[in-house]
N, C-alpha and C positions, 0 to 999 in steps of 0.2 A: 362537701361543697360541690355544687353543680357548675357547669360552665357559665350558665346565665347568671349565676350569683356573684361572679367575679366583677368587681367594680373597677373603675378607672384608676382608683388609687392604687391598685395592685401593680400598675405599670404593664407595659406591653412586652417587656423582655424579661427573661430570667437572669439571675446574676451568673457571671462566668464561674466555671468550676476551677478552683485553685488547687492544683496538684503539687505533690512534692513538698508540702509545708509541714511535715511532721504527722505523727499518728493522730494527734488531736484534731487535725483538720478534716479527718475522714477519708482523705485521698493521699495519705503519705506512703512511705516506703515504696510500693510498686506503682503508685500513681494511676491505678486503674488499667494498667497494661497486662496484668496477669503475671504468671511465674515463667520466666526464661522464654526462649524461642526467638525466632527472628522478628516477630512482631512487637516484642518488648524492647528491642534495640532502637537506638536513634538512627535515622537515615533509611528505615525500611520503607519500600515503595512497592505496592502490589501491581504486577503487570496486568494490563487490561486483558481480559479474557482468560487469564490463567486460572486453572482449576485444580491446583495442587499437584500437577504432574499427570493428572488424568487427561485423556485425549479431549481438547477443547471442543465446545459445541460447534463452533464454525468449521472445524475440521471433520467433524462426524457428519455433517450434512453433505449430500452429494451436490456436486457442481457440474453442470453439463450444458452445452449448447449456447446459443445466442438467443436473445429475445428482443423483440421489437417494442415490448411494453412501454419504455420511456417515450417512444415516438408515436404512440397511438393518437389518433384524432378524437377529441371529445366534442360532443354536440349537445345542445339543448333541443330535445325532440318534443314536438307538439303535434297532436293529432287534429285532423280537420274537424272531427266531431266535437272536440273540446273548444275549438275556436268558434264554431257556429253556435254552440250552446252558450257561449259568453255573451252577455247583453251588449258589449262593445261592438261585436261583430254580427249581431242578429240580423241587421239590414245590409250586410256587406261592409266593404271598405278596404282600407289599406292594411295589409298584414305584413309587418316587419319586426325587427328586434325591438325597437323603440315602442311600437304600439303593444306588443306582447308584454313587454315589461310593465307598461302602464296598466295593462289589464290584469296583471298578476299571474300570467301563464308561464312566464319565464323570469328567472331570478335576476340575471344581470347580462352584460354583454361580454363576459370573459370567455365565452365559447361560441363556436359557430352554431347557426340556427339550422335545424333540419325539419321539414314539414312532412308528416306522415299522412297517408290517406285513409286511416281507419275512421269509420263512421258507425253509428248504430245500424243493426241489421235491417236490410230493406230500406235504408234512408238514402235520400238523394240530396245533393247539395243544390239549394234553390236560390242562393244569393250570390251576387258578383263580388269576387275577391280579387284584389290586386296584390299578389304575393311577391315579396322580394326576400330571398333566403339564400344561405350558402349551398343548401342542397334541398331538393324537393323530389320525392319518390315519384315513379311512374303512375301508380294509381292516384295519387294526389293530383298530378298534373291533368290527368284525364278528367277527373271530377271537376276541377276548377275550370278547365277549358270548356266542358260541356255545359257549365252554368253561365259561360260568357265572360269569365274572368281571365286574368293574364298571370303568367309566371315569369319571373326573372331569377335565374340562378347566378349568383355572384361568384360561387366556387370558394374553396378553402385557400388558405395560405399555400398549402402544398400544391393545389391545382395551379394557382397562379405562378408558382415557382417553376413547375414542370411545363407550363404553357398549354394547359388544357382548357379549352373553351367549351363550357357546358351549355352555351346557347346554340351551338352548332351541332350538326348530326355527326361530324367527324370529331371524336373526343380523344384522339390519340395525342400523346405528349409531343409538343413542338420543340421544347428546350430539353433535348436529350444530353446526357453526359458525354464527355469526350470518349470514353471507352466505347459507348453505344454508337457514337458517330463513326469512330474508326472502324468498328466491326461492320456497321451498316455500309460504309464506303467499300470495304473489301468485298462484302456480299454482292454489292451493286456491280462492281468491277467484274467479279467472277461471273455474275449472270450475264453481263454484256459479252464477255469473251466466249461464254458457252453458246450464246445466241449467234455470234459471229462464226463460231466453228460449225454450228448446224447449218448456217447459210452457205458456208463453203462446201 
């Protein structure tokens, strides 16, 4: 019998295996547990990761260092060439997460948007684009600006937390941690003292 030959009359579930009901039941005497040993006794529980006394796998693997992998930033990246090649932006327009989702170039808004400046070889951007994204690379900015468009970088959550303004030329973090502030204050005081000593 093949699986496609099973009818609805057969039911969805198999009957429960009845063990310990005598030899005639097919699962009497040892009830499918085999002959002797810890696994045949009641109350046996296998420890997770136990390999019978052998050195467990998680202890055989080397463990070293710290990783920032859980904190990495993930972006949806889109090339200028792909944007211009799409019919929705063939004559220019607004490029943001919503418009790229509608065009099918970005899946959803679960990640920040990053615009890259890659285009076909010897091709120039000839349409005016108004781009709003979390990040825009320098080549992309130059191409958009040369074509008469504009770029607005909103920054990522990390940028906003650290107080980084991507629209200004000074992109140093403004919201420094207490440790950095204390260290910076000490350095500043030391610098002022040294300047005063030089003046004396």
